[in-house]
C-alpha positions in Angstrom: 9.6 -133.3 -71.4 7.1 -132.3 -68.7 3.8 -130.1 -69.7 3.6 -126.8 -68.0 1.0 -127.2 -65.0 -1.5 -124.4 -63.7 -0.2 -124.5 -59.8 -3.8 -123.3 -58.5 -5.5 -126.4 -60.2 -6.7 -129.6 -58.8 -3.9 -132.1 -57.4 -2.8 -134.9 -59.5 -4.7 -137.7 -57.7 -7.5 -136.1 -60.0 -5.7 -136.3 -63.1 -6.1 -140.1 -64.1 -9.0 -141.6 -66.4 -12.0 -139.1 -65.4 -10.0 -135.8 -66.9 -9.4 -138.2 -70.1 -11.2 -137.2 -73.3 -14.2 -139.3 -73.6 -12.9 -140.7 -77.2 -9.5 -141.6 -76.0 -11.3 -143.5 -73.0 -13.8 -145.4 -75.8 -10.5 -146.0 -78.2 -8.5 -147.7 -75.0 -11.8 -149.7 -74.4 -12.0 -150.6 -77.8 -8.5 -152.0 -77.8 -8.7 -153.7 -74.3 -11.9 -155.4 -75.2 -10.7 -156.5 -78.3 -7.3 -157.7 -77.1 -9.2 -159.7 -74.4 -11.7 -161.2 -76.5 -9.1 -162.7 -79.0 -7.2 -164.0 -76.2 -10.0 -165.6 -74.2 -12.5 -166.5 -76.5 -10.9 -167.1 -79.8 -8.8 -170.6 -80.3 -5.5 -170.0 -81.7 -6.5 -171.0 -85.5 -9.5 -168.7 -85.1 -7.3 -165.7 -83.8 -4.9 -166.2 -86.7 -7.7 -166.3 -89.3 -9.4 -163.1 -87.4 -6.1 -161.3 -87.8 -5.7 -162.6 -91.2 -8.8 -160.1 -91.9 -7.7 -157.2 -89.7 -4.5 -156.9 -89.6 -2.6 -155.0 -92.2 -0.6 -156.9 -94.4 1.4 -155.1 -97.3 1.9 -158.3 -99.6 -1.7 -158.2 -99.8 -1.6 -154.7 -101.6 1.3 -156.2 -104.1 -0.7 -158.9 -105.3 0.1 -161.7 -103.1 -3.1 -162.2 -101.6 -6.6 -161.8 -103.5 -8.0 -158.4 -102.8 -11.2 -158.9 -100.9 -13.2 -156.4 -98.5 -10.8 -156.7 -95.9 -8.1 -155.2 -97.8 -10.1 -152.0 -97.6 -10.8 -151.9 -93.7 -7.4 -153.8 -92.7 -5.5 -150.6 -93.0 -7.7 -148.9 -90.1 -8.9 -152.2 -88.0 -5.0 -152.9 -87.3 -4.7 -150.2 -85.4 -7.1 -151.4 -82.6 -5.1 -154.9 -82.4 -2.0 -155.3 -80.2 0.4 -158.4 -79.7 0.7 -159.1 -76.2 -0.2 -157.3 -72.8 2.7 -155.4 -72.9 2.1 -154.2 -76.5 -1.5 -153.0 -75.3 -0.6 -151.5 -72.2 2.7 -149.3 -73.7 0.3 -147.8 -76.5 -2.5 -147.6 -74.0 -0.5 -145.6 -71.8 0.9 -142.9 -74.3 -2.7 -142.6 -75.9 -4.1 -141.7 -72.8 -0.8 -139.2 -72.0 -1.0 -137.6 -75.8 -4.1 -138.6 -77.4 -6.3 -136.7 -74.6 -5.0 -133.4 -74.6 -4.9 -133.5 -78.2 -8.6 -134.6 -78.6 -9.6 -132.1 -76.2 -8.0 -129.4 -78.2 -9.1 -130.3 -81.9 -12.5 -131.9 -80.5 -13.9 -135.3 -81.3 -14.9 -135.2 -84.6 -11.4 -134.1 -85.9 -9.7 -136.4 -83.2 -11.1 -139.2 -84.9 -10.2 -138.1 -88.4 -6.7 -137.4 -87.1 -6.5 -141.0 -85.4 -7.7 -142.5 -89.3 -5.2 -140.2 -91.2 -2.3 -141.1 -88.8 -2.9 -144.6 -89.0 -3.4 -144.8 -92.7 0.3 -143.0 -93.0 1.6 -145.1 -90.8 0.9 -148.3 -92.9 1.3 -146.7 -96.2 5.1 -145.9 -95.2 5.6 -149.1 -94.0 4.0 -150.6 -97.3 6.3 -148.2 -99.5 9.4 -149.8 -97.8 8.3 -153.4 -97.4 5.7 -153.8 -100.1 6.3 -157.7 -100.4 6.5 -158.6 -96.7 3.8 -161.0 -95.3 4.4 -160.3 -92.2 1.5 -158.8 -90.3 1.5 -155.1 -88.9 -0.7 -154.5 -85.7 -1.1 -152.0 -83.4 -2.4 -148.1 -82.1 1.5 -147.1 -82.0 0.9 -145.3 -85.8 -1.7 -143.3 -84.4 -0.2 -142.8 -81.0 3.1 -141.8 -82.3 1.1 -139.2 -84.6 -0.2 -137.5 -81.3 3.4 -137.5 -80.0 4.3 -135.5 -83.3 1.2 -133.0 -82.9 2.4 -132.6 -79.1 5.6 -131.4 -80.2 4.1 -128.7 -82.4 2.5 -127.0 -79.1 5.9 -127.6 -77.4 4.1 -130.1 -74.9 2.4 -127.2 -73.1 -1.1 -128.3 -71.3 -3.6 -126.2 -70.3 -5.1 -127.6 -67.1 -7.1 -124.9 -66.1 -10.3 -126.1 -68.0 -11.8 -129.3 -66.8 -10.2 -131.2 -69.3 -6.5 -130.6 -70.0 -5.8 -129.9 -73.4 -2.2 -128.5 -75.5 -2.3 -125.0 -75.2 -0.8 -122.0 -76.9 -0.3 -121.4 -80.8 0.9 -124.4 -82.7 4.8 -123.8 -83.0 6.0 -123.1 -86.6 8.8 -125.3 -88.1 11.5 -123.1 -87.4 9.8 -122.3 -83.7 10.6 -126.4 -83.0 14.3 -126.0 -83.2 14.4 -123.6 -80.6 12.3 -125.5 -78.0 15.1 -127.6 -76.1 12.5 -129.9 -74.8 11.2 -130.5 -78.1 14.6 -131.0 -79.9 15.2 -133.1 -76.7 12.1 -135.3 -77.1 12.5 -135.6 -80.9 16.2 -136.7 -80.8 15.3 -139.4 -78.1 12.2 -140.6 -80.1 14.0 -141.4 -83.2 16.9 -143.1 -81.5 14.6 -145.1 -79.8 12.8 -146.1 -82.8 15.9 -146.7 -84.9 17.2 -148.8 -82.1 14.2 -150.8 -82.0 14.0 -151.5 -85.6 17.6 -152.8 -85.1 16.1 -155.3 -82.7 18.3 -154.4 -79.6 15.6 -152.6 -77.3 13.8 -156.0 -76.1 16.1 -158.6 -75.1 14.7 -162.1 -76.4 11.7 -160.2 -78.5 11.5 -162.4 -82.0 8.6 -160.3 -83.5 9.7 -157.4 -85.5 8.7 -153.9 -84.7 7.7 -151.8 -87.6 9.7 -148.8 -86.5 9.0 -147.3 -90.2 5.1 -147.2 -89.2 5.9 -145.2 -86.0 7.8 -142.8 -88.4 5.1 -142.7 -90.8 2.5 -141.7 -88.3 4.6 -139.2 -86.2 5.5 -137.3 -89.4 1.7 -137.2 -90.3 1.2 -135.7 -87.0 4.1 -133.9 -86.4 3.1 -132.1 -90.1 -0.4 -132.5 -90.5 -2.0 -131.3 -86.9 -2.5 -127.7 -88.2 -5.4 -129.3 -90.8 -6.8 -130.3 -87.5 -6.4 -127.5 -84.9 -9.6 -125.7 -84.7 -8.7 -123.2 -82.0 -6.6 -121.5 -84.9 -9.3 -121.3 -87.3 
């Protein structure tokens, strides 16, 4: 899964954060700021109460908790929260890698709507399968998985001829996806990793469950829905 590069462009040492889409930088900064505020400034009890208001909790929508204003916001705010530094780092790295070229292609406003759409889709599928679960769901993985799904529809081709790298070319039709070997390999590995993680075999000693169904919900939303946001073909 190696994006195509233009050999005449700027060297790789100029690729990091300065070439990221600014909306992706804002999202990364927000996730980092929220995480460090929670872990440094809040006590464990305060952090727990904060998570009760901002994390997605399926049973809240099945009659287990009273419906309040946080029930309306938590299906989105959960995507800005992370369990620990490793969780945060992994999501932010993948957000930079896949979210930035997508944001540069579709534009800021469409990318924000795309983030909302994939975040909601992620917890919607999780809710359908775990409606009575009281466990909190947090993390940007749903939206990041959506960006990965969108990237697959472009065959991971990135145009680096512009100042901001963006996914290039026409969007692959579904039939065209299965003819792209790199895309098929990526899809196979991605789903295998998520299934293994869901069975608890990926991170030895990790006790917190991984909401792999939410990953798949976000990925499917990005994979099948990116055409709505792809302004270059309009």
